[in-house]
Backbone as JSON Lines, residues from 0, in Angstrom:
{"i":0,"aa":"M","n":[25.16,-2.67,-8.16],"ca":[24.04,-2.57,-8.64],"c":[23.36,-1.95,-9.66]}
{"i":1,"aa":"N","n":[22.62,-2.74,-10.44],"ca":[22.23,-1.96,-11.66],"c":[20.9,-2.19,-11.72]}
{"i":2,"aa":"K","n":[20.17,-1.82,-10.84],"ca":[18.8,-1.5,-10.76],"c":[17.85,-0.3,-10.55]}
{"i":3,"aa":"V","n":[16.59,-0.18,-10.91],"ca":[15.56,0.93,-10.64],"c":[15.02,0.52,-9.79]}
{"i":4,"aa":"I","n":[14.84,1.5,-8.55],"ca":[13.79,1.07,-7.51],"c":[12.64,1.65,-7.26]}
{"i":5,"aa":"T","n":[11.55,1.17,-7.4],"ca":[10.33,2.26,-6.97],"c":[9.72,2.06,-5.63]}
{"i":6,"aa":"I","n":[9.32,2.92,-5.23],"ca":[8.74,3.03,-4.01],"c":[7.44,3.64,-3.67]}
{"i":7,"aa":"S","n":[6.49,2.38,-3.52],"ca":[4.99,2.9,-3.4],"c":[5.31,2.8,-1.88]}
{"i":8,"aa":"R","n":[4.58,3.85,-1.01],"ca":[4.31,4.08,-0.1],"c":[2.74,4.71,0.9]}
{"i":9,"aa":"Q","n":[2.44,4.17,2.06],"ca":[1.38,4.6,2.28],"c":[2.25,6.49,3.17]}
{"i":10,"aa":"Y","n":[1.04,6.97,3.15],"ca":[1.03,8.59,3.86],"c":[1.79,8.43,5.23]}
{"i":11,"aa":"G","n":[2.79,8.66,5.54],"ca":[3.25,8.85,6.91],"c":[4.1,7.65,7.33]}
{"i":12,"aa":"S","n":[4.43,6.79,6.7],"ca":[5.45,5.44,6.33],"c":[6.76,5.6,6.66]}
{"i":13,"aa":"G","n":[7.49,6.91,5.74],"ca":[8.54,7.19,5.67],"c":[9.02,6.66,4.34]}
{"i":14,"aa":"G","n":[8.43,6.12,3.49],"ca":[8.96,5.63,2.28],"c":[9.35,6.49,1.64]}
{"i":15,"aa":"R","n":[9.33,7.9,1.3],"ca":[10.4,9.0,0.91],"c":[11.69,8.71,1.35]}
{"i":16,"aa":"E","n":[11.81,8.76,3.01],"ca":[13.28,8.97,3.45],"c":[13.76,7.31,2.88]}
{"i":17,"aa":"I","n":[12.78,6.46,3.21],"ca":[13.75,5.06,2.99],"c":[14.38,5.34,1.4]}
{"i":18,"aa":"G","n":[13.5,5.74,0.41],"ca":[14.08,5.7,-0.78],"c":[15.02,6.82,-0.78]}
{"i":19,"aa":"K","n":[15.32,8.0,-0.17],"ca":[16.56,8.65,-0.94],"c":[17.65,7.95,0.23]}
{"i":20,"aa":"R","n":[17.22,7.5,1.01],"ca":[18.46,6.6,1.95],"c":[18.8,5.88,1.0]}
{"i":21,"aa":"L","n":[17.98,4.77,0.41],"ca":[18.99,4.0,-0.62],"c":[19.22,4.43,-1.78]}
{"i":22,"aa":"A","n":[19.04,5.77,-2.22],"ca":[19.7,6.06,-3.37],"c":[21.18,6.58,-2.68]}
{"i":23,"aa":"E","n":[21.27,7.2,-1.62],"ca":[22.4,7.94,-1.09],"c":[23.39,6.61,-0.61]}
{"i":24,"aa":"H","n":[22.74,5.04,-0.38],"ca":[23.72,4.54,-0.26],"c":[23.97,3.58,-1.29]}
{"i":25,"aa":"Y","n":[23.42,3.57,-2.58],"ca":[24.32,2.88,-3.87],"c":[24.67,4.22,-4.56]}
{"i":26,"aa":"L","n":[24.48,5.46,-4.17],"ca":[25.11,6.44,-4.86],"c":[24.56,6.73,-6.27]}
{"i":27,"aa":"I","n":[22.99,6.73,-6.44],"ca":[22.28,6.6,-7.41],"c":[21.27,8.04,-7.82]}
{"i":28,"aa":"P","n":[20.76,8.47,-8.49],"ca":[20.09,9.4,-8.29],"c":[18.46,9.25,-7.9]}
{"i":29,"aa":"F","n":[17.82,10.17,-7.08],"ca":[16.72,9.86,-6.44],"c":[15.12,10.87,-7.09]}
{"i":30,"aa":"Y","n":[14.44,10.65,-7.64],"ca":[13.43,11.46,-8.24],"c":[12.17,11.09,-7.42]}
{"i":31,"aa":"D","n":[11.61,12.25,-7.45],"ca":[10.08,12.39,-6.46],"c":[9.35,13.51,-7.41]}
{"i":32,"aa":"N","n":[9.35,14.77,-6.49],"ca":[9.19,16.11,-7.26],"c":[9.38,16.26,-8.82]}
{"i":33,"aa":"E","n":[10.95,16.15,-8.91],"ca":[11.86,16.28,-10.08],"c":[10.85,15.86,-11.42]}
{"i":34,"aa":"I","n":[10.28,14.91,-10.96],"ca":[9.17,13.92,-12.14],"c":[8.67,15.1,-12.62]}
{"i":35,"aa":"I","n":[7.35,15.58,-11.56],"ca":[6.85,16.77,-12.15],"c":[7.09,17.8,-12.42]}
{"i":36,"aa":"A","n":[8.43,18.23,-11.74],"ca":[8.9,19.69,-12.43],"c":[9.03,19.32,-13.99]}
{"i":37,"aa":"N","n":[10.06,18.41,-14.55],"ca":[10.48,18.02,-15.55],"c":[9.1,17.83,-16.2]}
{"i":38,"aa":"A","n":[8.32,17.05,-16.01],"ca":[7.08,16.75,-17.08],"c":[6.29,18.22,-17.06]}
{"i":39,"aa":"A","n":[6.35,18.98,-16.21],"ca":[5.24,20.4,-16.52],"c":[6.47,21.29,-17.4]}
{"i":40,"aa":"K","n":[7.81,21.07,-17.24],"ca":[8.45,21.68,-18.64],"c":[8.56,21.21,-20.13]}
{"i":41,"aa":"E","n":[8.73,19.94,-20.1],"ca":[8.75,19.42,-21.05],"c":[7.12,19.61,-21.87]}
{"i":42,"aa":"S","n":[5.73,19.47,-20.95],"ca":[4.17,19.67,-21.37],"c":[3.97,21.23,-21.7]}
{"i":43,"aa":"G","n":[4.65,22.08,-21.13],"ca":[4.1,23.21,-21.1],"c":[2.65,23.76,-19.53]}
{"i":44,"aa":"F","n":[2.55,22.4,-18.76],"ca":[1.3,22.45,-18.47],"c":[2.08,23.37,-16.82]}
{"i":45,"aa":"A","n":[1.68,23.94,-16.14],"ca":[2.07,24.35,-14.71],"c":[2.24,23.02,-13.85]}
{"i":46,"aa":"E","n":[2.98,23.08,-12.58],"ca":[3.09,21.79,-11.71],"c":[1.92,21.7,-11.15]}
{"i":47,"aa":"V","n":[1.06,22.95,-10.92],"ca":[-0.12,22.57,-9.93],"c":[-0.79,22.09,-10.75]}
{"i":48,"aa":"A","n":[-0.96,21.93,-12.01],"ca":[-1.59,20.81,-12.43],"c":[-1.86,19.08,-12.39]}
{"i":49,"aa":"F","n":[-0.59,19.07,-12.41],"ca":[-0.34,17.6,-11.8],"c":[-1.02,17.42,-10.81]}
{"i":50,"aa":"E","n":[-0.54,17.93,-9.56],"ca":[-0.89,17.94,-8.44],"c":[-2.56,18.12,-8.25]}
{"i":51,"aa":"K","n":[-3.31,18.45,-8.81],"ca":[-4.55,18.76,-8.87],"c":[-5.16,17.33,-10.22]}
{"i":52,"aa":"A","n":[-4.79,16.96,-10.68],"ca":[-5.18,15.91,-11.36],"c":[-5.37,14.64,-10.62]}
{"i":53,"aa":"E","n":[-4.45,14.53,-9.53],"ca":[-4.16,13.24,-8.41],"c":[-5.56,13.64,-7.73]}
{"i":54,"aa":"E","n":[-5.86,14.91,-7.05],"ca":[-6.77,15.41,-6.35],"c":[-8.48,15.21,-6.73]}
{"i":55,"aa":"K","n":[-8.36,15.48,-8.18],"ca":[-9.52,14.97,-8.99],"c":[-9.95,13.47,-8.74]}
{"i":56,"aa":"A","n":[-9.01,12.65,-8.57],"ca":[-9.2,11.27,-9.03],"c":[-9.92,10.46,-7.66]}
{"i":57,"aa":"T","n":[-10.43,11.49,-6.77],"ca":[-11.01,11.36,-5.15],"c":[-12.13,10.25,-5.52]}
{"i":58,"aa":"N","n":[-12.61,10.18,-6.44],"ca":[-13.72,9.35,-6.36],"c":[-13.55,8.95,-7.79]}
{"i":59,"aa":"S","n":[-12.86,7.53,-8.0],"ca":[-12.6,7.12,-8.95],"c":[-13.55,6.81,-9.95]}
{"i":60,"aa":"F","n":[-14.49,5.88,-9.57],"ca":[-15.43,5.44,-10.18],"c":[-16.33,6.44,-10.89]}
{"i":61,"aa":"L","n":[-16.54,7.95,-10.4],"ca":[-17.91,8.6,-11.26],"c":[-16.35,9.4,-11.81]}
{"i":62,"aa":"Y","n":[-15.17,9.44,-11.21],"ca":[-14.26,9.89,-11.99],"c":[-13.94,8.94,-13.66]}
{"i":63,"aa":"S","n":[-14.22,8.01,-13.61],"ca":[-14.14,7.26,-14.2],"c":[-15.36,7.25,-15.49]}
{"i":64,"aa":"L","n":[-16.46,7.16,-14.71],"ca":[-17.84,7.75,-16.22],"c":[-17.54,8.98,-16.46]}
{"i":65,"aa":"A","n":[-17.03,9.92,-15.73],"ca":[-17.04,11.63,-16.57],"c":[-16.0,11.38,-17.51]}
{"i":66,"aa":"M","n":[-14.67,10.73,-17.36],"ca":[-13.93,10.54,-18.67],"c":[-13.97,9.83,-19.54]}
{"i":67,"aa":"G","n":[-14.96,8.94,-19.41],"ca":[-15.04,7.86,-20.51],"c":[-14.23,6.58,-20.91]}
{"i":68,"aa":"M","n":[-12.84,6.49,-20.25],"ca":[-12.28,6.04,-20.53],"c":[-10.55,6.07,-20.21]}
{"i":69,"aa":"S","n":[-9.48,5.33,-20.22],"ca":[-8.64,5.46,-19.32],"c":[-7.47,6.26,-19.94]}
{"i":70,"aa":"A","n":[-6.07,6.1,-19.26],"ca":[-5.3,7.07,-19.97],"c":[-4.51,6.19,-20.93]}
{"i":71,"aa":"Y","n":[-4.63,4.75,-21.0],"ca":[-4.36,3.85,-22.01],"c":[-5.1,3.73,-22.73]}
{"i":72,"aa":"G","n":[-6.38,3.68,-22.32],"ca":[-6.99,3.17,-23.14],"c":[-7.75,3.87,-24.59]}
{"i":73,"aa":"N","n":[-6.84,5.03,-24.44],"ca":[-7.25,5.92,-25.82],"c":[-6.26,6.65,-26.23]}
{"i":74,"aa":"M","n":[-5.29,5.69,-26.31],"ca":[-3.77,5.97,-26.81],"c":[-3.87,6.14,-28.07]}
{"i":75,"aa":"D","n":[-4.7,5.23,-29.15],"ca":[-4.14,5.27,-30.05],"c":[-5.28,6.18,-30.88]}
{"i":76,"aa":"M","n":[-5.67,6.92,-29.99],"ca":[-6.72,8.21,-30.63],"c":[-5.91,9.11,-30.74]}
{"i":77,"aa":"G","n":[-4.83,8.98,-30.01],"ca":[-3.81,10.73,-30.61],"c":[-4.1,11.53,-28.81]}
{"i":78,"aa":"F","n":[-2.55,12.28,-29.08],"ca":[-2.49,12.7,-27.63],"c":[-3.28,14.02,-28.02]}
{"i":79,"aa":"S","n":[-3.77,14.73,-28.81],"ca":[-4.53,15.72,-29.1],"c":[-5.81,15.83,-28.61]}
{"i":80,"aa":"T","n":[-6.24,14.52,-28.62],"ca":[-7.59,14.22,-28.37],"c":[-7.97,13.96,-26.91]}
{"i":81,"aa":"M","n":[-6.99,13.23,-26.14],"ca":[-7.24,13.16,-24.82],"c":[-7.79,14.26,-23.67]}
{"i":82,"aa":"S","n":[-8.0,13.98,-23.07],"ca":[-7.86,14.77,-21.86],"c":[-7.36,15.29,-20.95]}
{"i":83,"aa":"V","n":[-7.35,16.33,-20.55],"ca":[-6.07,17.32,-19.9],"c":[-5.48,16.19,-19.09]}
{"i":84,"aa":"D","n":[-6.29,15.47,-18.33],"ca":[-5.63,14.76,-17.06],"c":[-5.06,13.27,-17.68]}
{"i":85,"aa":"D","n":[-5.36,13.11,-18.8],"ca":[-4.57,11.67,-19.53],"c":[-3.6,12.14,-19.96]}
{"i":86,"aa":"R","n":[-3.45,13.78,-20.61],"ca":[-2.02,14.25,-21.12],"c":[-0.91,14.79,-19.74]}
{"i":87,"aa":"L","n":[-1.69,14.63,-18.91],"ca":[-0.82,15.11,-17.42],"c":[-0.01,13.53,-17.2]}
{"i":88,"aa":"F","n":[-1.11,12.71,-17.14],"ca":[-0.5,11.64,-16.53],"c":[0.43,10.89,-17.94]}
{"i":89,"aa":"L","n":[0.7,10.84,-19.05],"ca":[1.16,10.79,-20.09],"c":[2.42,11.31,-20.27]}
{"i":90,"aa":"A","n":[2.51,12.11,-19.64],"ca":[3.62,13.55,-19.89],"c":[4.69,13.09,-18.62]}
{"i":91,"aa":"E","n":[4.07,12.47,-17.57],"ca":[4.35,12.24,-16.48],"c":[5.15,10.57,-16.68]}
{"i":92,"aa":"T","n":[4.52,10.14,-17.35],"ca":[5.05,8.7,-17.66],"c":[6.39,8.58,-18.81]}
{"i":93,"aa":"K","n":[6.46,9.81,-19.67],"ca":[7.16,9.9,-20.51],"c":[8.89,9.97,-19.83]}
{"i":94,"aa":"V","n":[8.75,10.86,-18.76],"ca":[9.9,11.12,-18.01],"c":[10.29,10.24,-16.89]}
{"i":95,"aa":"T","n":[9.05,9.47,-16.53],"ca":[9.5,8.69,-15.15],"c":[10.45,7.35,-16.46]}
{"i":96,"aa":"R","n":[9.77,7.08,-17.18],"ca":[10.06,6.08,-18.48],"c":[11.88,6.56,-18.48]}
{"i":97,"aa":"R","n":[12.14,7.75,-18.93],"ca":[13.47,8.49,-19.53],"c":[14.44,7.97,-18.58]}
{"i":98,"aa":"F","n":[13.95,8.55,-17.04],"ca":[14.73,8.94,-15.85],"c":[15.06,7.21,-15.73]}
{"i":99,"aa":"A","n":[13.94,6.27,-15.46],"ca":[14.73,4.86,-15.43],"c":[15.75,4.34,-16.51]}
{"i":100,"aa":"Q","n":[15.61,4.77,-17.78],"ca":[16.53,4.32,-18.76],"c":[17.55,4.84,-18.99]}
{"i":101,"aa":"E","n":[17.98,5.92,-18.18],"ca":[19.38,6.47,-17.96],"c":[20.04,5.63,-17.5]}
{"i":102,"aa":"G","n":[19.72,4.86,-15.92],"ca":[20.44,4.37,-15.39],"c":[19.81,4.01,-14.41]}
{"i":103,"aa":"P","n":[20.79,3.28,-13.19],"ca":[19.73,3.01,-11.82],"c":[19.3,3.89,-11.04]}
{"i":104,"aa":"C","n":[18.29,4.12,-10.64],"ca":[17.87,5.57,-9.78],"c":[16.39,4.7,-8.95]}
{"i":105,"aa":"V","n":[16.35,5.29,-8.22],"ca":[15.57,5.4,-6.86],"c":[13.8,6.45,-7.46]}
{"i":106,"aa":"I","n":[12.98,5.9,-7.76],"ca":[11.6,6.35,-8.35],"c":[11.03,6.41,-7.56]}
{"i":107,"aa":"V","n":[10.06,7.52,-6.39],"ca":[9.17,7.57,-5.69],"c":[7.96,7.63,-6.06]}
{"i":108,"aa":"G","n":[6.8,7.02,-6.19],"ca":[4.95,7.58,-6.61],"c":[5.12,7.24,-8.08]}
{"i":109,"aa":"R","n":[4.39,8.05,-8.61],"ca":[3.76,8.62,-10.02],"c":[3.44,6.71,-10.4]}
{"i":110,"aa":"C","n":[3.21,6.17,-9.9],"ca":[2.66,4.78,-10.82],"c":[3.69,4.04,-11.13]}
{"i":111,"aa":"A","n":[4.93,4.57,-10.69],"ca":[6.35,3.85,-11.57],"c":[6.08,2.17,-11.31]}
{"i":112,"aa":"D","n":[5.68,1.66,-10.42],"ca":[5.69,0.06,-10.73],"c":[5.26,-0.28,-11.69]}
{"i":113,"aa":"Y","n":[4.43,0.29,-12.2],"ca":[3.42,0.17,-13.41],"c":[3.47,0.85,-14.61]}
{"i":114,"aa":"V","n":[4.59,1.97,-14.88],"ca":[5.14,2.7,-15.79],"c":[5.87,1.83,-16.4]}
{"i":115,"aa":"L","n":[7.05,1.28,-15.53],"ca":[8.02,0.54,-16.06],"c":[8.15,-0.93,-16.04]}
{"i":116,"aa":"K","n":[7.01,-1.49,-15.66],"ca":[6.6,-2.88,-15.62],"c":[7.25,-3.68,-16.57]}
{"i":117,"aa":"D","n":[7.34,-3.0,-17.94],"ca":[8.13,-3.97,-19.25],"c":[9.29,-3.75,-18.78]}
{"i":118,"aa":"L","n":[9.78,-3.08,-18.16],"ca":[11.72,-2.69,-18.31],"c":[12.49,-3.6,-17.52]}
{"i":119,"aa":"P","n":[13.23,-3.89,-17.73],"ca":[14.13,-5.17,-16.82],"c":[15.05,-4.49,-15.34]}
{"i":120,"aa":"N","n":[15.1,-5.15,-14.51],"ca":[16.29,-4.67,-13.72],"c":[15.23,-4.18,-12.82]}
{"i":121,"aa":"I","n":[13.99,-3.72,-12.57],"ca":[12.91,-3.02,-11.79],"c":[12.5,-3.43,-10.66]}
{"i":122,"aa":"V","n":[12.86,-3.03,-9.37],"ca":[12.47,-3.51,-8.08],"c":[11.54,-2.76,-7.34]}
{"i":123,"aa":"N","n":[10.5,-3.44,-7.21],"ca":[8.87,-2.35,-6.86],"c":[9.16,-3.07,-5.41]}
{"i":124,"aa":"V","n":[8.88,-1.63,-4.42],"ca":[8.77,-1.71,-3.21],"c":[7.58,-1.22,-2.66]}
{"i":125,"aa":"F","n":[6.83,-1.39,-1.64],"ca":[5.86,-0.94,-1.09],"c":[5.94,-0.47,0.36]}
{"i":126,"aa":"I","n":[5.88,0.51,0.96],"ca":[5.94,0.96,2.47],"c":[5.01,1.21,2.65]}
{"i":127,"aa":"S","n":[4.7,0.09,3.93],"ca":[3.52,0.52,4.73],"c":[4.12,1.17,6.41]}
{"i":128,"aa":"A","n":[3.2,1.1,7.45],"ca":[3.06,1.09,8.91],"c":[1.81,1.55,9.75]}
{"i":129,"aa":"D","n":[1.84,1.06,10.66],"ca":[1.27,1.14,11.62],"c":[0.5,2.23,11.68]}
{"i":130,"aa":"M","n":[-0.98,2.78,11.91],"ca":[-1.69,4.01,11.76],"c":[-1.07,4.93,12.97]}
{"i":131,"aa":"S","n":[-0.74,4.19,14.02],"ca":[-0.04,5.17,15.34],"c":[1.21,5.69,14.96]}
{"i":132,"aa":"A","n":[1.91,4.9,14.4],"ca":[3.17,5.23,13.73],"c":[3.09,6.32,12.6]}
{"i":133,"aa":"R","n":[2.16,6.25,11.9],"ca":[2.05,7.36,10.81],"c":[1.63,8.76,11.32]}
{"i":134,"aa":"V","n":[0.71,8.53,12.31],"ca":[0.08,9.68,12.9],"c":[1.42,10.43,13.52]}
{"i":135,"aa":"K","n":[2.19,9.48,14.18],"ca":[3.31,10.35,14.91],"c":[4.22,11.15,13.84]}
{"i":136,"aa":"R","n":[4.38,10.18,12.85],"ca":[5.44,10.87,12.05],"c":[4.75,12.0,11.11]}
{"i":137,"aa":"A","n":[3.63,11.96,10.92],"ca":[2.76,13.19,10.37],"c":[3.06,14.29,10.74]}
{"i":138,"aa":"V","n":[2.85,14.23,12.35],"ca":[2.56,15.58,13.43],"c":[4.32,15.79,13.52]}
{"i":139,"aa":"E","n":[4.94,15.0,13.99],"ca":[6.02,15.16,14.1],"c":[7.12,15.84,12.82]}
{"i":140,"aa":"S","n":[7.21,15.43,11.95],"ca":[7.78,15.33,10.37],"c":[6.93,16.21,9.79]}
{"i":141,"aa":"Y","n":[5.83,16.18,9.49],"ca":[4.94,16.92,8.32],"c":[4.09,18.0,8.92]}
{"i":142,"aa":"G","n":[4.0,18.16,10.49],"ca":[3.42,19.33,11.0],"c":[2.15,19.4,10.89]}
{"i":143,"aa":"L","n":[1.29,18.03,10.67],"ca":[-0.09,17.97,10.82],"c":[-0.53,18.34,12.12]}
{"i":144,"aa":"P","n":[-1.91,18.98,12.21],"ca":[-2.69,18.93,13.45],"c":[-2.7,17.53,13.88]}
{"i":145,"aa":"E","n":[-2.45,17.19,15.34],"ca":[-2.37,15.92,15.9],"c":[-3.92,15.49,15.82]}
{"i":146,"aa":"T","n":[-5.05,16.43,15.98],"ca":[-6.28,16.15,16.18],"c":[-6.75,16.13,14.74]}
{"i":147,"aa":"K","n":[-6.3,16.01,13.75],"ca":[-6.75,15.9,12.41],"c":[-5.55,14.93,11.45]}
{"i":148,"aa":"A","n":[-4.54,14.24,12.32],"ca":[-3.67,13.49,11.42],"c":[-4.1,12.81,10.69]}
{"i":149,"aa":"E","n":[-5.0,11.52,11.73],"ca":[-5.39,10.52,11.39],"c":[-6.44,10.62,9.93]}
{"i":150,"aa":"E","n":[-7.24,11.53,10.23],"ca":[-8.34,12.14,9.29],"c":[-7.21,12.24,7.95]}
{"i":151,"aa":"S","n":[-6.34,13.4,7.95],"ca":[-5.46,13.28,6.79],"c":[-4.91,12.02,6.35]}
{"i":152,"aa":"I","n":[-4.11,11.32,6.83],"ca":[-3.63,10.68,6.26],"c":[-4.86,9.5,5.7]}
{"i":153,"aa":"I","n":[-5.87,9.3,6.22],"ca":[-6.9,8.48,5.5],"c":[-7.01,8.8,4.0]}
{"i":154,"aa":"K","n":[-6.93,10.58,4.01],"ca":[-7.52,11.39,2.57],"c":[-6.63,11.19,1.99]}
{"i":155,"aa":"F","n":[-5.12,11.45,1.71],"ca":[-4.25,11.06,1.23],"c":[-4.07,9.46,0.85]}
{"i":156,"aa":"D","n":[-4.11,8.87,1.5],"ca":[-4.02,7.49,0.75],"c":[-4.75,6.89,0.0]}
{"i":157,"aa":"K","n":[-6.42,7.66,0.51],"ca":[-7.21,7.42,-0.71],"c":[-7.23,7.85,-1.64]}
{"i":158,"aa":"R","n":[-6.68,9.34,-1.83],"ca":[-6.54,9.96,-2.96],"c":[-5.48,9.46,-3.97]}
{"i":159,"aa":"R","n":[-3.95,8.75,-3.44],"ca":[-3.06,7.82,-4.04],"c":[-4.02,6.56,-4.67]}
{"i":160,"aa":"S","n":[-4.68,5.7,-3.47],"ca":[-5.28,4.61,-4.34],"c":[-5.94,4.79,-5.34]}
{"i":161,"aa":"N","n":[-6.9,5.64,-5.41],"ca":[-7.75,6.35,-6.36],"c":[-7.2,6.29,-7.73]}
{"i":162,"aa":"Y","n":[-6.38,7.52,-7.64],"ca":[-5.09,7.66,-8.73],"c":[-4.48,6.52,-9.18]}
{"i":163,"aa":"Y","n":[-4.0,5.94,-8.92],"ca":[-3.47,4.59,-9.44],"c":[-3.93,3.55,-9.62]}
{"i":164,"aa":"S","n":[-5.2,3.42,-9.24],"ca":[-6.24,2.26,-9.85],"c":[-6.9,3.12,-11.17]}
{"i":165,"aa":"F","n":[-7.38,4.26,-11.05],"ca":[-7.61,5.05,-12.19],"c":[-6.74,4.71,-13.49]}
{"i":166,"aa":"H","n":[-5.61,4.98,-13.13],"ca":[-4.69,4.9,-14.49],"c":[-4.12,3.58,-14.36]}
{"i":167,"aa":"T","n":[-3.65,2.5,-13.66],"ca":[-3.1,1.45,-14.01],"c":[-4.23,0.29,-14.0]}
{"i":168,"aa":"G","n":[-5.53,0.67,-13.27],"ca":[-6.45,-0.84,-13.35],"c":[-6.5,-1.67,-12.62]}
{"i":169,"aa":"N","n":[-5.57,-1.72,-11.65],"ca":[-5.07,-2.48,-10.48],"c":[-5.1,-1.76,-9.06]}
{"i":170,"aa":"K","n":[-4.59,-2.32,-8.13],"ca":[-5.06,-1.88,-6.92],"c":[-4.0,-1.85,-6.18]}
{"i":171,"aa":"W","n":[-3.66,-0.27,-5.35],"ca":[-2.79,0.13,-5.13],"c":[-2.55,-0.69,-3.46]}
{"i":172,"aa":"G","n":[-1.49,-1.02,-3.43],"ca":[-0.93,-1.82,-1.66],"c":[-0.81,-3.26,-2.36]}
{"i":173,"aa":"D","n":[-1.44,-3.7,-3.72],"ca":[-1.71,-5.15,-3.62],"c":[-0.13,-5.76,-3.68]}
{"i":174,"aa":"V","n":[0.06,-6.75,-2.83],"ca":[1.43,-7.24,-2.75],"c":[1.56,-8.06,-4.16]}
{"i":175,"aa":"K","n":[0.93,-8.47,-4.94],"ca":[0.86,-8.47,-6.07],"c":[1.79,-7.49,-7.29]}
{"i":176,"aa":"N","n":[1.53,-6.41,-6.61],"ca":[2.37,-5.33,-7.73],"c":[3.97,-5.11,-7.45]}
{"i":177,"aa":"Y","n":[3.99,-5.96,-6.34],"ca":[5.26,-5.47,-6.18],"c":[6.43,-6.78,-5.57]}
{"i":178,"aa":"H","n":[7.72,-6.7,-5.5],"ca":[8.62,-7.12,-5.02],"c":[8.74,-7.36,-3.65]}
{"i":179,"aa":"I","n":[8.92,-6.66,-3.0],"ca":[9.1,-6.55,-1.59],"c":[8.3,-5.54,-1.15]}
{"i":180,"aa":"A","n":[7.57,-6.26,-0.07],"ca":[6.73,-5.05,0.87],"c":[7.19,-5.24,2.65]}
{"i":181,"aa":"L","n":[7.5,-3.7,2.99],"ca":[7.8,-3.88,4.31],"c":[7.3,-2.62,4.96]}
{"i":182,"aa":"R","n":[6.67,-2.96,6.31],"ca":[6.37,-2.23,7.59],"c":[7.09,-1.45,7.95]}
{"i":183,"aa":"S","n":[7.62,-0.14,7.92],"ca":[8.43,0.71,8.63],"c":[8.79,0.56,9.87]}
{"i":184,"aa":"D","n":[7.54,0.43,10.06],"ca":[7.39,0.94,11.86],"c":[7.72,-0.57,12.85]}
{"i":185,"aa":"Y","n":[8.3,-1.51,12.05],"ca":[8.3,-2.74,12.89],"c":[9.63,-3.24,13.01]}
{"i":186,"aa":"A","n":[10.64,-2.32,12.9],"ca":[12.13,-1.85,12.62],"c":[13.03,-0.76,12.81]}
{"i":187,"aa":"G","n":[11.79,0.12,12.5],"ca":[12.54,1.52,11.97],"c":[13.03,1.79,11.04]}
{"i":188,"aa":"I","n":[12.95,2.78,10.7],"ca":[13.71,3.45,9.04],"c":[14.73,2.94,8.76]}
{"i":189,"aa":"P","n":[16.08,3.3,9.61],"ca":[17.21,2.14,9.19],"c":[17.42,0.77,8.91]}
{"i":190,"aa":"Q","n":[16.61,0.24,9.77],"ca":[16.49,-0.92,9.35],"c":[16.04,-1.65,8.33]}
{"i":191,"aa":"T","n":[14.77,-0.74,8.19],"ca":[13.95,-1.26,6.74],"c":[14.99,-0.99,5.55]}
{"i":192,"aa":"V","n":[15.59,0.08,5.28],"ca":[16.62,0.36,4.65],"c":[18.09,-0.65,4.1]}
{"i":193,"aa":"N","n":[18.18,-1.18,5.39],"ca":[19.0,-2.38,5.68],"c":[18.31,-3.96,5.28]}
{"i":194,"aa":"A","n":[17.4,-3.82,5.15],"ca":[16.39,-5.29,4.86],"c":[16.26,-5.36,3.23]}
{"i":195,"aa":"L","n":[16.23,-3.82,2.93],"ca":[15.97,-3.6,1.49],"c":[17.62,-3.67,0.66]}
{"i":196,"aa":"V","n":[18.61,-3.1,1.08],"ca":[19.59,-3.35,0.81],"c":[20.09,-4.82,0.31]}
{"i":197,"aa":"E","n":[19.57,-5.79,1.53],"ca":[19.83,-6.77,2.02],"c":[19.38,-7.91,0.74]}
{"i":198,"aa":"Y","n":[18.1,-7.38,0.49],"ca":[16.8,-7.77,-0.8],"c":[17.6,-7.56,-1.9]}
{"i":199,"aa":"I","n":[18.09,-6.4,-2.22],"ca":[18.25,-5.75,-3.67],"c":[19.71,-6.42,-3.72]}
{"i":200,"aa":"G","n":[20.97,-6.17,-3.3],"ca":[21.93,-6.92,-3.44],"c":[23.13,-5.57,-3.18]}
{"i":201,"aa":"K","n":[24.45,-5.89,-3.29],"ca":[25.27,-4.48,-3.59],"c":[25.54,-4.15,-4.89]}
């Protein structure tokens, strides 16, 4: 298998676990928080700055107005003239692309499907699940309070959607952005992994 697999996922859908299992199956690197850690080390920004950048995109329309331009819209102006948020995203992009160019791997999140769209051998995956299944997973695996789990899930998804839309100009979760989209709750995590292996190949 000579492909880079990107995993985009709804919160609580098990996308990260699916990505990790795929990496273990193919014996290839798995990257998630490692991207932030490397981007922080290379850029000089604290890791928490990258996390806050995603939170700030909660209202993408107002955020875009305040920024005045998107991350890719002002690249020709030079790195030093960019906003902190743009510089953070570009630092992540640099690390994501380097990991992908080093060889087959699984990359979770970080707008990887868009960041790597010009590279060959990319397989973009989107994982979703019914809200009830996501609530169950969020409570049992992530420790969210049952009474607030659904509310938290909606907020997490909204944050991811706005961050993705702001930096890519595309709609998060739109099937046109991915090669394959699967519901992890339909047959369970193991069967979802098996289906992806069947689709991606040996």
